[in-house]
C-alpha positions in Angstrom: -7.7 -25.1 -50.7 -9.0 -21.7 -51.7 -7.0 -19.9 -54.4 -7.1 -16.5 -56.0 -5.9 -15.8 -59.5 -6.0 -12.0 -59.1 -6.1 -9.8 -56.0 -7.4 -6.2 -56.2 -7.4 -3.8 -53.2 -9.3 -0.6 -54.3 -9.2 2.6 -52.3 -12.9 3.4 -52.4 -16.2 1.6 -53.0 -16.8 3.1 -56.4 -13.6 1.5 -57.7 -14.5 -1.7 -56.0 -17.9 -1.8 -57.6 -16.3 -1.2 -61.1 -14.0 -4.2 -60.5 -16.8 -6.4 -59.2 -19.0 -5.6 -62.2 -16.5 -5.7 -65.0 -13.8 -8.2 -64.0 -15.0 -11.7 -64.8 -15.6 -13.9 -61.8 -14.8 -11.1 -59.3 -15.9 -11.6 -55.7 -15.7 -9.4 -52.6 -13.8 -10.8 -49.6 -14.2 -9.4 -46.2 -12.9 -11.6 -43.4 -13.3 -14.5 -45.8 -14.3 -16.9 -42.9 -16.8 -19.0 -44.8 -15.0 -18.7 -48.2 -11.9 -20.3 -46.9 -13.8 -23.5 -46.1 -14.3 -24.2 -49.8 -11.8 -25.7 -52.2 -11.9 -23.6 -55.4 -10.2 -21.0 -57.4 -11.6 -17.4 -57.5 -10.6 -15.6 -60.7 -10.5 -12.2 -59.0 -10.9 -11.3 -55.3 -11.8 -7.7 -54.2 -10.4 -6.7 -50.8 -12.3 -3.8 -49.2 -9.8 -3.2 -46.4 -8.7 0.2 -47.8 -12.2 1.6 -48.4 -12.7 3.0 -44.9 -15.5 0.7 -43.9 -14.0 -0.8 -40.7 -15.5 1.4 -38.0 -18.8 1.9 -36.1 -19.7 5.6 -35.9 -22.3 7.3 -33.8 -24.3 10.3 -35.1 -27.1 12.3 -33.4 -29.8 10.0 -34.6 -28.1 6.7 -35.6 -25.2 4.3 -35.5 -23.4 3.6 -38.8 -21.8 0.2 -38.9 -19.1 -0.2 -41.5 -19.3 -3.3 -43.6 -15.7 -4.2 -42.7 -16.4 -3.8 -38.9 -15.9 -7.2 -37.3 -18.5 -9.2 -35.3 -16.3 -8.6 -32.3 -16.7 -4.9 -32.8 -20.4 -5.4 -32.9 -20.2 -7.4 -29.7 -18.1 -5.0 -27.7 -19.4 -1.6 -28.8 -20.8 -0.3 -25.5 -22.8 2.6 -26.8 -24.4 0.6 -29.6 -25.4 -2.2 -27.3 -26.8 0.1 -24.7 -28.9 1.8 -27.3 -30.3 -1.4 -28.7 -31.1 -3.3 -25.5 -28.0 -5.5 -25.8 -29.6 -7.5 -28.7 -26.5 -7.4 -30.9 -24.1 -8.5 -28.3 -26.3 -11.5 -27.4 -26.8 -12.4 -31.0 -23.1 -12.7 -31.8 -21.4 -13.8 -28.6 -21.9 -17.6 -29.3 -20.7 -17.4 -33.0 -17.8 -20.0 -33.1 -15.2 -18.2 -30.9 -13.7 -14.8 -30.2 -10.9 -15.3 -32.7 -13.4 -16.0 -35.5 -15.5 -13.0 -34.5 -12.3 -10.8 -34.7 -12.1 -11.6 -38.4 -15.6 -12.2 -39.6 -17.2 -9.0 -40.9 -20.7 -7.6 -40.3 -20.9 -6.9 -44.1 -20.3 -10.5 -44.9 -23.0 -11.7 -42.6 -25.5 -9.1 -43.9 -24.7 -9.1 -47.6 -24.6 -12.9 -47.7 -28.1 -13.1 -46.2 -27.3 -16.5 -44.9 -30.3 -18.3 -43.4 -28.3 -19.2 -40.3 -27.1 -15.6 -39.7 -27.5 -14.5 -36.0 -26.5 -11.0 -37.0 -29.1 -10.6 -39.7 -31.9 -11.9 -37.5 -31.0 -9.4 -34.8 -30.6 -6.4 -37.1 -34.0 -7.1 -38.8 -35.8 -6.5 -35.5 -34.3 -3.0 -35.3 -34.9 0.1 -37.4 -32.0 -0.7 -39.7 -31.2 0.3 -43.3 -28.4 -0.8 -45.6 -26.3 1.6 -47.8 -25.0 0.2 -51.1 -22.7 1.9 -53.5 -24.9 1.2 -56.5 -28.5 0.8 -55.2 -28.2 3.4 -52.5 -30.0 3.2 -49.2 -32.9 0.9 -48.4 -34.6 -0.8 -45.4 -32.8 -4.0 -44.4 -36.0 -6.0 -44.6 -36.4 -5.1 -48.3 -32.8 -5.9 -49.0 -33.3 -9.4 -47.5 -36.1 -10.1 -49.9 -34.1 -9.2 -53.0 -31.9 -11.4 -55.2 -28.2 -11.1 -55.3 -27.0 -8.2 -57.5 -23.4 -7.1 -58.0 -23.1 -4.3 -55.5 -20.9 -3.1 -52.6 -22.4 -3.0 -49.1 -20.9 0.1 -47.4 -22.6 0.2 -44.1 -25.7 -0.7 -42.0 -27.5 2.3 -40.3 -29.3 1.5 -37.1 -31.6 4.4 -36.1 -31.7 5.4 -32.4 -35.0 4.4 -31.0 -36.3 3.5 -27.5 -35.7 -0.2 -28.1 -36.9 -2.9 -25.8 -35.3 -6.0 -27.4 -34.3 -9.6 -26.9 -32.6 -12.4 -28.8 -33.1 -16.1 -28.4 -31.8 -19.2 -30.2 -31.3 -22.9 -29.9 -28.0 -24.6 -30.8 -27.2 -28.3 -30.8 -23.9 -27.5 -29.2 -22.1 -24.3 -28.0 -20.6 -22.3 -30.8 -22.5 -24.3 -33.4 -24.8 -22.8 -36.1 -28.3 -22.1 -34.7 -31.1 -24.6 -35.2 -33.5 -21.6 -35.0 -33.1 -18.0 -33.9 -35.6 -15.3 -33.0 -35.2 -11.6 -32.3 -37.9 -9.4 -30.9 -37.9 -5.6 -30.4 -40.6 -3.1 -29.4 -40.1 0.4 -30.8 -42.1 3.2 -32.2 -45.2 1.6 -30.6 -45.0 -1.7 -32.6 -43.5 -5.1 -32.2 -40.9 -6.4 -34.7 -40.1 -10.1 -34.6 -37.6 -11.8 -36.9 -37.2 -15.6 -37.3 -34.1 -17.0 -38.8 -32.3 -20.4 -39.5 -35.6 -21.8 -40.8 -33.1 -22.6 -42.4 -34.1 -20.1 -45.1 -33.4 -16.3 -44.8 -34.6 -14.6 -41.7 -38.2 -13.3 -42.0 -39.5 -10.2 -40.3 -43.1 -9.9 -39.0 -44.7 -6.8 -37.5 -47.0 -6.7 -34.5 -50.0 -6.2 -36.8 -49.2 -9.5 -38.5 -48.7 -11.3 -35.2 -51.7 -9.8 -33.3 -49.2 -8.3 -30.8 -50.2 -4.9 -29.5 -49.0 -2.8 -26.6 -45.7 -3.1 -24.7 -46.8 -6.0 -22.5 -49.0 -8.4 -24.6 -51.5 -10.7 -22.9 -51.2 -14.5 -22.9 -53.9 -14.7 -25.6 -51.9 -12.4 -27.9 -48.7 -14.3 -27.2 -50.3 -17.6 -28.1 -51.7 -16.1 -31.3 -48.3 -14.8 -32.2 -46.8 -18.2 -31.6 -49.4 -19.7 -33.9 -48.5 -17.2 -36.7 -44.8 -17.8 -36.3 -45.3 -21.6 -36.6 -47.1 -20.9 -39.8 -43.9 -19.8 -41.5 -42.1 -22.0 -44.0 -39.6 -24.4 -42.4 -37.5 -27.3 -43.6 -35.1 -29.9 -42.3 -31.3 -30.2 -42.4 -28.6 -31.7 -40.1 -29.3 -29.0 -37.4 -32.9 -29.7 -37.0 -36.1 -31.1 -38.5 -38.9 -29.0 -40.0 -41.2 -30.1 -37.2 -38.8 -29.2 -34.4 -38.1 -25.8 -36.0 -41.8 -25.1 -36.2 -42.2 -25.8 -32.5 -39.2 -23.7 -31.6 -40.5 -20.7 -33.6 -43.5 -20.4 -31.3 -41.6 -21.2 -28.1 -38.7 -18.8 -28.7 -41.0 -16.2 -30.1 -43.0 -16.1 -26.8 -39.8 -16.1 -24.7 -38.1 -13.3 -26.7 -41.2 -11.1 -26.6 -41.6 -11.5 -22.9 -37.9 -10.9 -22.2 -38.0 -7.7 -24.4 -41.2 -6.6 -22.6 -39.6 -7.2 -19.2 -42.4 -9.5 -18.1 -42.5 -13.2 -17.0 -44.0 -15.7 -19.4 -47.7 -16.1 -18.5 -48.7 -19.5 -17.1 -51.2 -19.9 -19.8 -48.4 -20.0 -22.3 -46.7 -23.0 -20.7 -48.1 -25.6 -23.1 -46.6 -23.7 -26.0 -43.2 -23.9 -24.4 -43.3 -27.6 -23.5 -40.3 -29.6 -25.0 -41.1 -31.1 -28.4 -40.9 -34.9 -28.7 -38.5 -34.6 -31.7 -35.4 -32.5 -31.1 -33.0 -33.8 -33.8 -33.0 -33.6 -37.6 -35.3 -35.9 -39.4 
């Protein structure tokens, strides 16, 4: 059973950050969906419910997603999904069930930087920044590479771009954690492809790193991109083997890019999509 010794509900993020930094053992709780699976006692829990972070707001040039907005909010926000090619709705719709998504927060998924996070993988392919109370604003990709510091994630800012985007993943069963996920988006004249559930944190690669150029890449460029994606670091766990994940990275990468580009998968890419002979964990 999960227990709390002390419960604090600050009215703003500055107060929350002070508690987090100076109260021994303090931890932030959003929906608390993964925390409640553990059996431990947390000395002090910080609830952000009164900090005004529970909405998704649209400005002239961006969408600002509050850290306490739920995954269900992300899934059902029509304007946000229309502006981002539907990639966020597709990324979250298979996460456990709708009741879970009503409680799980976007901030928990992003700040936790879980390797299996569908949300983080999808957001990485977009022009997204994070805004923290202490560290300020920074690109999401840089935030993903950093270590864990005591800070409060206030919101995620997704710039309005002419996105052409797609999300693909493989799960061993419906609503299970992904074995591997890939998000691809073309904006500002460049491709952005994120690979998650490796099972390490999602990794973002740009078109220049993948050899992907132009809105409709050729078969040769797609195969080269698949080769680069398979060169990332992978490992094994109960959801899939290192070898199977490596294969999926190339196959899902090709599929996601082609879907985002609005083009069929070239016949020359068929061998890269052929089922692997090992589809379970080692």
